[in-house]
Backbone as a ProteinNet text record, in pm:
[ID]
protein_1_A
[PRIMARY]
MDLGLKDRVYIVTGATRGLGNATARALAADGAKVIISGRDEKSAAEAAAELGPDAVGIAADNADPLAARRLVDAARDRFGGLDGILISVGGPAPGFLADNTDDQWQSAFESVFLGAVRLARTAAEALGEGGVIGFVLSGSVHEPIPGLTISNGLRPGLAGFAKSLADELGPRGVRVVGVLPSRIDTDRVRELDALSGDAEASRAANEARIPLRRYGTPEEFGKTSAFLLSPAASYLTGIMVPVDGGARHGF
[TERTIARY]
14608.4	14605.2	14638.1	14546.5	14573.9	14656.3	14762	14899.3	14851.6	14761.7	14734	14799.9	14850.7	14954.5	14889.8	14752.6	14681.1	14703.5	14757.8	14756.8	14877.6	14938.5	15048.4	15206.2	15281.2	15369	15534.4	15590	15739.5	15816.4	15946.2	16080	16154	16182.5	16280.7	16375.3	16527	16620	16719.7	16794.3	16854	16738.6	16652.4	16544.7	16517.4	16627.8	16613.8	16634.9	16685.9	16709.2	16729.8	16730.5	16786.8	16664.4	16733.2	16626.3	16545.9	16604.7	16516.2	16417.1	16413.4	16326.9	16211.8	16271	16176.6	16079	16128.8	16063.8	15939	16005.8	15904.8	15786.7	15811.7	15706.3	15616.6	15674.8	15574.6	15493.6	15556.9	15461.1	15384.8	15414.8	15321.2	15185.2	15233.4	15115	15018.8	15069.3	14955.2	14894.8	14917.2	14836.7	14928.6	15059.8	15129.4	15163.2	15196.5	15269.3	15419.2	15507.1	15648.4	15720.5	15826.2	15932.1	16052.5	16139.5	16218.6	16342.5	16459.2	16579.4	16686.9	16770.6	16889.8	16979.6	17102.1	17204	17182.9	17098.1	17095.4	16948.4	16940.5	16808.6	16719.7	16780.4	16701	16654.6	16762.5	16706.4	16600.8	16610.5	16506	16376.8	16388.2	16260.6	16198.8	16270	16231.4	16153.1	16210.6	16179.7	16045.6	16039.9	15916.6	15799.4	15846.7	15710.8	15658.1	15734.6	15703.4	15631.4	15642	15539.4	15409.2	15397.1	15262.4	15262.4	15146.8	15109.9	15175.7	15137.1	15175.6	15329	15420.5	15531.3	15621.6	15744.4	15806.5	15977.2	16011.3	16177	16285.4	16365.8	16456.4	16596.7	16697.7	16817.6	16866.5	16918.1	16967.3	17100.7	17199.4	17316.4	17312.6	17316.5	17314	17405.6	17519.1	17641.6	17663.5	17552.4	17523.6	17447.5	17518.8	17443.8	17320.2	17278.2	17162.5	17028.5	17074.7	16986	16863.7	16899.1	16775.3	16666.4	16682.4	16601.6	16539.5	16607.3	16537.4	16427.4	16460.9	16381.7	16245	16265.2	16156.1	16066.3	16141.5	16061	15958.8	16021.3	15959.3	15816.6	15854	15710.1	15608.7	15663	15557.6	15499.6	15574.1	15498.2	15437	15480.8	15400	15289.3	15284.6	15189.5	15145.7	15188.8	15122.7	15201.1	15298.4	15351.8	15450.2	15486	15568.5	15517.5	15494.5	15486.2	15556.2	15707.1	15808.7	15913.2	16009.9	16144.7	16231.4	16247.5	16363.5	16499.3	16602.9	16730.6	16788.4	16810.6	16897.1	17009	17106	17231.5	17317.8	17387.7	17455.7	17559.1	17614.3	17715.1	17834.1	17948.3	18072.3	18161.4	18260.8	18361	18416.7	18390.8	18461	18621.7	18663.4	18813.1	18856.4	18981.4	19015.7	19087	19150.7	19202.9	19327.1	19418.6	19504.5	19492.9	19346.5	19281.2	19206.8	19167.4	19062.1	19149.3	19126.8	19220.3	19134.4	19229.1	19136	19017.4	19053.4	18931.9	18810.7	18819	18708.5	18651	18712.6	18658.2	18595.2	18659.1	18586.1	18464.6	18471.8	18349.2	18225.3	18272.5	18162.1	18104.2	18174.2	18144.4	18020.9	18074.5	17975.4	17844.4	17833.6	17713.9	17673.8	17721.2	17652.8	17622.3	17699.8	17681.8	17638.3	17721.6	17682.2	17544.4	17560.4	17443.3	17299.9	17309.6	17199.5	17153.7	17241.1	17226.1	17144.2	17196.9	17126.3	16978	16976.4	16858.5	16747.5	16787.2	16703.4	16668.4	16774.7	16762.3	16669.6	16673	16570.6	16431.6	16419.6	16298	16216.7	16320.9	16265.6	16187.7	16232.9	16173.9	16022.7	16039.9	15893.7	15798.7	15853.9	15737.7	15657.8	15521.4	15464.2	15419.1	15333.1	15323.6	15245.7	15295.8	15286.7	15401.4	15482.5	15561.6	15712.6	15775.7	15851.6	15974.8	16113.5	16222.7	16299.3	16315.4	16387.6	16497.9	16601.7	16735.4	16747.8	16821.6	16850.9	17007.6	17029.7	17147.9	17222	17269.4	17328.7	17338	17350.4	17383.3	17512.5	17588.1	17729.9	17699.8	17593.7	17534.1	17586.5	17557	17579.8	17706.5	17740.4	17886.4	17940	18085.5	18153.1	18121.7	18133.4	18114.2	18272.1	18327.5	18467.2	18476.3	18542.6	18595.1	18504.3	18419.5	18355	18390.2	18512.8	18574.6	18512.9	18487.8	18438.1	18297.3	18202	18062.6	18065.2	18167	18166.4	18196.3	18270.6	18306.2	18192.5	18121.8	18015.6	17873.1	17842.5	17682	17653.3	17755.6	17701.2	17710.8	17780.8	17750.3	17632.8	17587.7	17473.9	17347.9	17367.5	17262.9	17252.2	17374.3	17369.4	17291.5	17316.2	17253.5	17111.6	17058.4	16923.3	16864	16941.7	16903.3	16859.5	16958.7	16967.8	16839.5	16824.1	16722.4	16580.4	16558.9	16458.7	16407.9	16520.5	16474.3	16439.5	16516.3	16495.6	16374.1	16298.5	16178.8	16083.8	16081.2	15984.6	15868.2	15900.6	15791.4	15712.4	15734.2	15671.9	15592.5	15611.1	15515.9	15580.4	15714.9	15779.5	15874.7	15853.7	15916.8	16068.1	16173.6	16283.3	16323.8	16339.2	16357.5	16483.3	16528.9	16633.7	16606.8	16640.6	16622.7	16754	16798.7	16939	16931.2	16943.7	16951.2	17103.4	17071.2	17183.8	17204.8	17176	17225.7	17080	17043.3	16906.4	16987.5	16903.5	16959.9	16944.8	17048.3	17045.7	17180.2	17189.6	17312.1	17422.3	17424.9	17533.3	17588.3	17486.8	17508.7	17597.5	17550.8	17625	17742.6	17768.7	17882.5	18005.9	17941.9	18028.8	18060.9	17978.5	18007.4	18081.3	18096.5	18198.9	18340.7	18350.6	18494.1	18569.2	18503.6	18583.5	18655.8	18595.3	18652.8	18579.8	18483.9	18368.2	18239.4	18161.2	18018.5	17942.9	17932.6	17840.3	17866.3	18010.4	18045.8	18028.5	18028.3	18037.6	17895.7	17796.1	17668.6	17625.4	17676.6	17596.7	17685.7	17791.1	17844.8	17770	17734.3	17650.7	17534.1	17462.4	17333.6	17318.4	17420.1	17451.7	17448.5	17467.1	17522	17366.6	17287.2	17170.5	17046.5	16974.8	16870.9	16775.3	16723.5	16617	16708.5	16793.8	16888	16878.3	16853.4	16836.5	16879.6	16896.2	16900	16758.5	16733.4	16611.7	16584.5	16460.1	16424.5	16408.7	16432.7	16451	16255.5	16171.1	16021.9	16012.1	16078	16056.2	16108.8	16224.1	16274.8	16183.2	16135.7	16051	15920.8	15862.6	15736.4	15773.8	15884.3	15912.2	15934.5	16006.9	16034.6	15898.4	15801.1	15681.6	15595.8	15607.6	15528.6	15588.8	15722.8	15778.2	15763.8	15735.1	15704.7	15561.5	15485.3	15353.7	15273.6	15157.3	15082.5	15053.3	15052.8	15039.9	15161.8	15287.4	15362.3	15391.1	15274.2	15282.7	15345.8	15362.8	15415.8	15567.5	15621.2	15760.1	15869.9	15954	16043.2	16179.8	16290.1	16426.4	16466	16410	16457.5	16505.1	16603.8	16684.2	16624.1	16577.8	16493.9	16606	16662.4	16723.6	16646.5	16673.1	16619	16713.5	16713.9	16857.7	16808.5	16701.6	16663.7	16701.8	16750.6	16771.3	16926.6	17007	17148	17196.2	17148.6	17185.7	17168.3	17262	17213.2	17230.5	17123.8	17128.5	17006.7	16969.4	16851.5	16899.2
299.8	207.7	263.6	229.4	274.9	229.8	275.5	211.8	197.6	252.5	256.4	317.5	446.3	536.6	658.8	661.6	768.5	780.3	884.4	905.1	829.7	734.7	657.5	747.3	715.4	809.2	742.8	824.8	776.6	886.8	822.1	908.2	882.7	990.1	971.8	1067.3	988.3	1048.2	1136.8	1214.2	1251.2	1298.8	1368.5	1398.6	1533.9	1633.3	1764.9	1763.4	1661	1666.7	1529.1	1502.6	1377	1279.9	1156.2	1043.3	1039.3	1093.6	1076.9	1174.6	1289.5	1415.5	1356.7	1285.2	1225.6	1128.5	1036.2	945.8	985.2	1095.6	1188.2	1265.1	1321.2	1359.9	1252.7	1150.6	1026.4	992.5	984.4	949.1	1029.7	1164.9	1292.5	1301	1266.4	1290.8	1174.3	1087.5	972.3	996.5	1082.7	1137.8	1071.8	1035.3	981.2	1121.2	1109.8	1203.9	1188.8	1274.5	1262.7	1343.8	1284.3	1331.9	1329.9	1431.2	1439.2	1497.4	1470.5	1508.9	1544.7	1636.5	1663.8	1721.8	1723.6	1807.6	1950.2	2025.6	2154.9	2166.6	2255	2323.6	2371.6	2469.2	2561.6	2489.2	2396.5	2322.1	2252.8	2155.5	2065.2	2110.8	2240.4	2323.8	2361.2	2395.2	2457.8	2335.1	2192.4	2074	2029.3	2054.6	2019.7	2092.1	2210.6	2326.3	2324.1	2239	2258.8	2107.2	2028.3	1910.3	1930.4	2041.8	2065.2	2043.6	2074.3	2072.9	1912.2	1846.6	1713.8	1659.4	1765.9	1708.8	1830	1735.9	1807.2	1803.7	1895.8	1888.4	1908	1828.4	1822.7	1812.8	1893.4	1884.4	1767.8	1680.9	1581.9	1496.9	1481	1398.9	1245.7	1158.1	1023	975.3	1018.3	980.8	1046	1101.4	1150.9	1050	983.1	876.8	928.2	1058	1060.3	1119.8	1114.1	1166	1056.1	919	819.5	825.7	847	866.7	984.7	1115.4	1244.5	1205.3	1149.4	1149.7	1056.8	945.7	862.4	932.8	1011.2	1086.8	1197	1254.8	1353.8	1282	1151.4	1114	1061.8	1029.9	994.8	1126.5	1242.2	1348	1435.4	1457	1531.2	1441	1323.8	1260.3	1134.4	1084.8	1013.5	840.7	827.6	712.9	678.1	581.1	551.3	394.9	451.2	300	251.9	355.4	313.9	427.5	379.1	451.7	426.5	539	496.4	560.4	485.4	527.9	572.2	697.9	754.9	824.5	821	876.9	930.2	1042.9	1087.6	968.1	972.5	903.1	956.1	838.7	869.9	938.2	983.5	1028.9	924.3	984.7	905.4	881.2	786.4	753.1	611.8	607.6	441.2	415.8	292.3	273	370.8	409.7	507.3	635.1	676.5	807.4	836	736.3	749.3	736.4	825.4	853.5	772.7	740.8	687.1	755.1	883.6	977.1	960.2	962.4	953.5	792.5	709	576.7	582.2	645.2	645.2	725.6	842.2	938	851	784	721	604.2	544.9	408.7	474.9	593.9	637	700.8	742.6	774.5	681.9	627.4	501.7	372.6	353	187.8	219.4	266.5	268.6	355	479.4	549.7	486.5	381.8	326.6	226.3	162.2	64.5	119.2	224.6	295	324.1	388.5	430.6	308.1	207.5	82.1	14.3	6.7	-41	41.5	175.7	256.8	243.3	251.2	219.9	89.9	-0.8	-155.8	-138.9	-68.6	-66	-12.3	97.3	163	100	32.2	-45.9	-172.8	-153.5	-272.9	-348.8	-440.9	-537.4	-450.1	-463.7	-381.5	-273.1	-270	-158.1	-207.1	-128.1	-157.1	-42.1	-105.6	-45	-51.2	68.8	73	113.5	78.4	114.2	156.3	311.4	335	300.3	174.5	142.9	152.5	99.6	114.8	-21.6	-10.3	-135.3	-187.2	-106	-166.8	-293.5	-286.6	-446	-545.9	-543.1	-667.7	-672.2	-536.7	-542.1	-412.7	-412.5	-270.9	-168.9	-59.9	84.9	138.8	136.7	209.4	337	346.3	515.6	526.8	427.4	425.3	350.7	326.6	226.6	221.6	345.4	333.4	267.2	311.6	300.2	134.3	80.5	-85.4	-136.2	-85.6	-170.1	-177.8	-59.9	-41.9	-85.1	-55	-58.7	-238.5	-334.7	-461.9	-510.1	-459.6	-497.1	-459.2	-352.3	-256.7	-366.8	-400	-495.2	-628.8	-684.1	-812.5	-784.2	-658.9	-639.2	-646.5	-584.7	-581.3	-694.1	-801.8	-906.8	-991	-984.7	-1026.5	-989.6	-859.7	-768.8	-825.4	-864.8	-896.2	-1038.1	-1114.8	-1288.6	-1232.4	-1135.7	-1122.2	-1068.5	-956.1	-894.5	-928.8	-1024.3	-1099.5	-1145.5	-1243.5	-1290.6	-1194.1	-1035.9	-946.3	-897.9	-924.6	-873.5	-752.1	-718.1	-585.8	-646.6	-567.6	-581.5	-491.9	-561.1	-496.6	-510	-394.8	-389.9	-299.9	-325.6	-256.4	-191.4	-71.2	-24.3	-8.9	-35.7	-23.9	75.5	196.6	290.9	276.1	305.7	297.4	462	465.5	609.8	671.8	713.5	816	963.4	1068.1	1165.5	1271.2	1271.5	1367.8	1411.5	1529.5	1613.3	1500.8	1392.5	1346.1	1256.1	1196.7	1134.6	1232.6	1319.6	1412.1	1468.3	1472.1	1490.2	1395.8	1283.8	1144.1	1142.3	1194.8	1187.9	1296.9	1407.8	1495.4	1489.6	1392.5	1341.3	1275	1245.6	1175.8	1302.2	1401.6	1532.5	1582.9	1471.7	1512.7	1452.4	1543.3	1490.6	1415.7	1507	1457.6	1324.7	1306.1	1175.4	1074	1088.3	981.4	950.6	1055.8	1013.2	937.1	999.9	901	780.2	744.8	602	518.9	582.9	499.4	483.3	554.2	550.6	444.2	423.3	337.7	179.3	180	35	10.5	74.7	66.9	35.4	-93.3	-116.7	-37.5	56.7	167	285.4	293.9	398.9	533.2	545.3	667.1	638.2	772.3	764.7	771.1	717.6	730.3	847.3	888.8	1023.6	998.2	1105.6	1064.1	1048.1	1109.8	1067.6	912	853.1	713.2	638.2	665.8	608.7	636.3	749.8	782.9	701.6	683.2	624.9	439.5	416	269.8	250.8	341.1	323.2	349	458.6	442.8	342.8	270	126.9	23.8	13.6	-84.5	-29.2	71.2	118.4	99.9	91.2	95.8	-53	-43.5	-184.2	-262.5	-188.4	-265.1	-355.1	-357.4	-450.4	-524.3	-539.1	-605.6	-770.3	-813.9	-976.9	-969.5	-829.8	-838.8	-781.9	-870.2	-848.4	-928.3	-849.9	-936.2	-897.9	-828.2	-818.6	-679.2	-699.2	-565.5	-555.7	-457.2	-415	-318.6	-338.8	-259.5	-136.7	-34.9	69.4	122.7	62	83.9	62.7	80.8	52.5	-51.7	-179.8	-300.1	-334.5	-200.5	-212.7	-347.1	-404.1	-528.6	-625.7	-704.9	-833.2	-975.9	-1032.6	-1151.8	-1123.7	-1238.2	-1230.9	-1166.1
4574.8	4656.9	4813.7	4891.3	5028.9	5108.9	5123.7	5217.9	5346.2	5417.2	5531.8	5644.1	5587.9	5634.1	5756.7	5733.2	5766.3	5941.7	5992.1	6149.5	6217.7	6130	6178.7	6190.3	6291	6336.9	6289.5	6233.8	6178.9	6206.2	6242.1	6247.7	6108	6046.2	5948.9	5962.3	5967.4	6007.7	5863.6	5866.5	5760.7	5630	5688.1	5612.9	5581.6	5587.2	5535.9	5395.1	5348.7	5187	5142.3	5007.9	4960	4978.6	5005.5	5000.9	5132.2	5255.3	5356.7	5341.9	5290.3	5238.3	5169	5063.9	4961	5048.5	5135.1	5197.1	5299.2	5368.9	5460.5	5352.5	5259.6	5154.2	5128.3	5100.6	5053.5	5183	5301	5390.6	5442.5	5436.8	5484.5	5416.6	5268.8	5153.9	5147	5242.5	5245.6	5394.8	5474.9	5583.1	5711.3	5720.8	5810.1	5902.7	6041	6097.2	6097.3	6097.6	6081.5	6173.2	6223.2	6309.4	6202.4	6165	6062.7	6142.7	6121.4	6185.9	6081.8	6111.2	6040.2	6125.9	6079.8	6179.6	6251.4	6111	6137.8	6171	6269.6	6330.2	6253.8	6191.5	6080	5962.2	5908.5	5792.7	5842.3	5961	5999.8	6013.5	6069.3	6102.2	5968.1	5877.2	5740.9	5662	5667.1	5591.7	5654	5781.9	5845.9	5814.7	5804	5745.9	5620.1	5528.1	5410.1	5396.6	5491.6	5508.5	5557	5647.8	5693	5836.6	5902.5	6074.2	6131.6	6041.1	6091.9	6089.7	6075.6	6071.2	6175.8	6250.7	6346.8	6299	6300.3	6237.5	6391.4	6393	6522.4	6464.9	6544.8	6524.7	6593.8	6527.1	6593	6479.4	6531.4	6459.9	6513.2	6396.7	6406.1	6512.2	6509.2	6578.5	6739.3	6780.2	6888.9	6970	7098.4	7176	7238.8	7241	7298.4	7195.6	7051.3	6948.9	6929.1	6958.9	6921.6	7052.3	7151.3	7273.1	7274.6	7207.9	7192.9	7092.9	6969	6848.5	6905	6977.1	6991.5	7121.7	7198.6	7288.2	7218.5	7126.7	7040.5	6987.1	6918.9	6863.2	6954.6	7067.3	7167	7218.1	7259.4	7320.8	7223.9	7097	7009.2	6960.6	6919.8	6847.3	6919.9	7020.8	7099.5	7108.3	7026.2	6994.8	6869.6	6834.5	6724.1	6655.4	6509.4	6440	6371	6322.8	6242.8	6224.9	6204.5	6145.3	6044.4	5951.5	5855.9	5925.7	5893.9	5941.5	5827.8	5792.7	5684.7	5701.8	5677	5701.7	5588.9	5570.7	5480.7	5427.1	5314.8	5265.1	5348.4	5368.8	5453.5	5327.4	5383	5300.4	5167.3	5048.3	4924.3	4940.8	4867.6	4848.8	4852.4	4820.4	4831.7	4947.8	4943.3	5064.2	5105.1	5032.5	5075.2	5103.8	5057.1	5058.6	5225.1	5278.8	5393.5	5480.5	5604.3	5751.8	5846.2	5954.9	6062.7	6101.5	6093.2	6165.3	6077.1	5930.5	5869.1	5881.5	5919.9	5939.2	6048.5	6176.3	6310.9	6290.4	6226.3	6212.1	6146.3	6044.5	5955.2	6042	6133	6186.8	6288.7	6382.2	6460	6422.2	6284.1	6216.4	6161.1	6036.1	5953.9	6052.6	6112.4	6168.2	6329.4	6417.7	6549.5	6576.8	6513.5	6526.7	6481.8	6379.1	6348.6	6408.8	6472.9	6577	6685.8	6746	6848.1	6805.1	6707.7	6654.7	6650.1	6585.1	6576.6	6705.7	6811.5	6956.2	7024	7000.5	7069.1	7012.3	6900.6	6818.4	6857.7	6866.5	6879.8	7032.2	7120.6	7257.5	7235	7160.5	7153.1	7073.4	6972.1	6880.3	6911.2	6911.2	6894.6	6792.1	6786.9	6671.1	6545.5	6438.5	6311.9	6294.5	6396.3	6393.7	6278.3	6226.5	6110.5	6137.8	6116.9	6121.3	6005.7	5914.9	5780.9	5787.6	5702.8	5680.8	5539.9	5532	5391.4	5376.7	5290.1	5276.3	5137.2	5053.1	4936.1	4843.8	4718	4646.9	4673.1	4734.3	4790.8	4906.7	4945.9	5004.9	4945.3	4801.4	4706.2	4650.9	4615.2	4531.7	4559	4572.8	4625.1	4508.6	4538.7	4445.8	4439.6	4346.7	4309.2	4401.9	4449.7	4508.1	4639.6	4681.6	4824.2	4921.8	4958.8	5056.2	5170.2	5229.1	5360.1	5375.9	5270.3	5259.4	5234.9	5165.5	5114.4	5230.9	5340	5454.7	5542	5557.5	5638.5	5626	5505.9	5471.8	5445.1	5410.1	5434.9	5569.8	5668.6	5776.7	5854.8	5821.9	5850.3	5825.3	5693.9	5637.7	5703.2	5755.1	5830.9	5971.8	6037.9	6161.4	6128.9	6002.3	5986.4	5976.2	5911.3	5890	6033.8	6096.1	6242.5	6307.2	6302.4	6379.4	6331.5	6227	6140.7	6226.6	6227.7	6289.4	6438.9	6509.5	6642.3	6703.6	6601.5	6620.3	6562.8	6454.1	6398.6	6478.2	6608.8	6694	6751.2	6759	6822.1	6736	6578.6	6490.7	6450.8	6488.7	6411.2	6294.8	6199.4	6052.1	6045.7	5971.5	5949.9	5797	5743.9	5590.6	5556.7	5451.4	5380.5	5258.7	5216	5052.7	5043.7	4933.5	4859.5	4728.9	4759.8	4649.7	4533.7	4448.1	4349.5	4292.3	4160.6	4114.9	4088.6	4215.3	4232.7	4220.7	4140.5	4109.2	4245.3	4324.5	4459.5	4434.4	4522.5	4533.1	4557.6	4619.9	4679.4	4547.7	4480.2	4360.1	4256.3	4230.7	4162.9	4184.6	4323.6	4368.5	4331.9	4348.7	4336.5	4175.7	4092.4	3955.9	3906.1	3977.1	3951.9	4007.3	4106.2	4122.9	4008	3910	3773.3	3716.7	3722	3675.4	3548.7	3508.9	3386.4	3442.1	3493.8	3546	3454.4	3339.2	3245.6	3180.7	3167.3	3109.5	3211.4	3325.6	3439.8	3427.3	3437.7	3440.3	3340.8	3187.5	3071.7	3089.7	3129.6	3156.4	3247.9	3340.8	3461.4	3407.9	3318.5	3280.2	3168	3111.5	3001.4	3069.8	3193.8	3265.1	3317.5	3333.1	3396.7	3301.2	3305	3211.9	3176.3	3273.1	3229	3188.5	3167.3	3108.9	3189.2	3276.2	3353.9	3497.5	3576.5	3712.5	3786.8	3892.7	3958.3	3998.3	4038.6	4112.2	4255.7	4336.6	4483.6	4520.8	4447.1	4454.9	4440.8	4349.8	4326.5	4423.3	4493.4	4609.7	4713.4	4739.9	4843.1	4857.1	4728.6	4741.4	4771.4	4708.4	4756.3	4884.9	4967.8	5113.7	5181.9	5123.5	5209.8	5232.6	5091.6	5081.5	5186.1	5181.4	5258.5	5415.6	5450.9	5579.9	5638.7	5536.1	5547.2	5599.6	5643	5668.1	5535.5	5438.8	5278.4	5265	5329.4	5310.6	5447.7	5506.7	5639.1	5635.2	5529.4	5541.3	5473	5487.1	5429.4	5532.9	5532.8	5664.9	5622.4	5670.9	5643.7	5496	5441.1	5293.9	5251.8	5138.8	5106.1	4966.5	4934.4	4810.7	4736.2	4619.8	4528.6	4455	4481.3	4404.4	4318	4178	4095.1	3942.3	3926.6	3751.8	3712.4	3782.6	3765.1	3730.7	3787.2	3789	3847	3948	4003.3	3913.7	3839.6	3784.9	3884.8	3897.9	3973.2	4078.2	4154.2	4228.6	4372.4
[MASK]
+++++++++++++++++++++++++++++++++++++++++++++++++++++++++++++++++++++++++++++++++++++++++++++++++++++++++++++++++++++++++++++++++++++++++++++++++++++++++++++++++++++++++++++++++++++++++++++++++++++++++++++++++++++++++++++++++++++++++++++++++++++++++++

């Protein structure tokens, strides 16, 4: 299936590893031009080099108020415009109510929530008809995940923002989508499994609750995100797509 990605220009944040990187790879493999960002300049440059000549790596922290403008300007300067953005950020600190400090809440709000809002707002200014804004959120949008209290507080709010944005930008022909990963086999998820003290047992228990009886792969997530960002998904907006092997029960 031709997704219509050739020569389209996308920004993918948090793309030096994990889900953002998998999405950038899927986009580039189908001919898209990609601006990828990460906090570390060397990692961003190396990740872009692996994608080929139509990828540019930029050091940018989503919490930085200037990051959004820098990324959008880079897309315009290097590739002549912008067709879409996938806003992906690392997960906030794990913990329960008594574990998380005010500083951890504030830091997470700046990167996970406010940083994403800034990126979406700046991208929206540059996008024309056929443009798309995607958010990497979490299964916690629908139900809380034990031990991830900060994420449980922020991700659903960002999903609400995305739904509101879809209504606002729809008349301009700009789509807004969310992708909700659950147990995808990334470094982040392995770290969460290890918090139990027995990573293998934790993984086995989680896999037993997933109808497909396994964790997803970053490549599977990346292909799903690339489809949602592509013209092939041109009538999909305001939706939240679980990528969870069927772990969410209900519609």
